[in-house]
N, C-alpha and C positions, 0 to 999 in steps of 0.2 A: 236348924231352923233359919239361920241367916247365912248359910254357906252358899258359895256360888253354885250355879247349876250348869250342866253340860247338856246340850241338846244334839241328838244325832240328826243328820240331814234327813228330811222326809217326815219328821215328827208332825203330828197333827196338833194344832193349837185350838183350844176352846177359850173364847173371850167372853166372859160373863159380866155384863154391866149390871150393877146392883144399886138401885135407888131406894134409900131408906124413907120410911114414913116421916112426916114432919115431927120434929121434936125428938126423934130417935137418933142417938149418936153412935159412932162406930164403937166407942167403948162399951156400949150396951149390947152390940152384936158381936163383939170380938170373940167371946167365948163360943158362941154358936158357929162362927166361921172357923175358929180353931178346931172345934170338935169335928166339924164336917171335913175339914182338910186332913185331920189326923185319921179319920175313918178311911178316906181314899188312900192315903199314904200306906196305912197298915194292911188294908185288904186288897188293894189293887196295885201296889208298888212292884215294879220290875216284872218278873215272870208270873206273878200272882194275878195280874189283870191288865197290864199294859200302861199303867200310869208311869210317866217318866219324871215329871217335876211340876211344881206349881209356884205361883207368886200371887200376892195380894197388893193392890195399889189403891191409894186414895187420890182422887182428883185434886190437884194443887191449886186450880183456878187459872192456870196458865193456858192461853189459847194463842198459838203461834200465828203471828201476822205473815210470816214468810211461808209457812207450810199450809195455810188455810185458804181455800178458794172462795168460801162462802163469805158474804158480807157480815154475817152474824159473828160476833166475838164473845158470845155468852154461852155458858153451859151450866146446868144444874150440878150441885154437889152430888157426887156418886163415888162408888168404889168399883174396882174391877178385880175379879178373880180370874187369873190366867192359868190354865192347866195345859200340859203337854202330854200327848198320848201316842202310842204306836198306831192306833186306828180309831176311827170314829165309833166303830161297833163296840170296841172295848170301853170307850167312854160311856156310851149309852147303857151298856150292861152294868156299869158301876152305879148309875142312877136307879136301876131296878132293885138294887140291894136294899133290904128292909131297914137295916141300921142307917145307911146313908139317907134314905128317904125321910126317916124320922128327924135326922139332923137338918136336912134341907128344909123340911116343913117348919122347924123352929126358926130358921133364918127368914123364911118367906113371910111369916107372921109379922115381921118387923119392916117389911119392904112394901113399896108401892108398885115396884116393877123389877123384874129381872129379865134379861135377854141374853141368851148364850148362843154365840155364833161360832161355827167351826171354820178353820182356815187350813189350807195346805201350804207347807213351807216351800217357797220357790228359790230362796237365796238366803245365805247367811255368811258372815265373815267378820273378821276382826283384824286389826293391824298386826302385821308380823314384825316382831322386833328385829332390828338389824337388816331389814330388807331394803331400806331406802324409801319405802312407801310409809306414810304415816296416816293412811286413811283406809277405810274398808267399804266406803259407800259404793253402791252400784252406779254405773254410768260414768265413773271416773277412773282414771289410772294415771300414774305418774309418767313424766316424759320418758324416762328410761324404759318403762315397759311398753309404752306406746310405740317407741322407736323399735324395740325388739320385736313386737308383733308385726309392724310394717315390714321390717327386714325379713322376717320369716314368711311374709306374704300370706298370713293366715286371714281367711275371710270368715266372717260370722255367717251362720246358717240362717235362713229365713223360712219360718213355717207359721204363718199367721202372727200372733203375738207370743213371742217366746223370750226368755232370758237365755242368752247364749254365753257360755264361759269358754275360756281358752285354757284347757287343762295343762298345756306345756308351760304356761306362765305361772300356774298356781304354785309350783314348787319354788319359783323365783321370788315369792313373797307377795305379789300383788295379783289378784284375780280379776282382770278386767271383765266387765260385763256390759253388754249392749242390749237394748231392747229393740225389737223389730216389729213393725206393724205392716203387714202386707208387703214386705220387701223394702220398706223405707226404714233406714237405720236411725235410731235416736241414741246417739252415744258420741263419745269423742273419738275422732280418728287420729 
């Protein structure tokens, strides 16, 4: 239940924002969320239906000044159920299951709103120990790998807006990524 998860590249993420009715606490809905998640895990896990993993988060009240473009720095209390699937179709099929629908209805009775949005994975990464790079963020690379890329004279491809990786550097520990919009690069050279 609290073990780390591993996500294969290309996984589909469903991001479900859950707003509770006034006066309802997460402790009151915890059993409903747990039952719902357990049904998905047991009936759709792995080869049974495409479910890869899931997570539940509570909004902490933190709104990043550095990462927010909006002037508004407020957000209502809410919870997020994040699930990862092999496909959107398998996710939708899970919601058609009668047992799951019953569990979801129990949760919905305690909510003012839920909104579930689906996302395609475009990039993932983590620091590689011993590589000399201590970051995994896109658009950044250490000096050593930037110099290595320049020396190899590798050029990023440009096809509208894409994330372009340099596979020959991935095994070196750092996977530099640059974004390109209509041929104009947004990354560090």
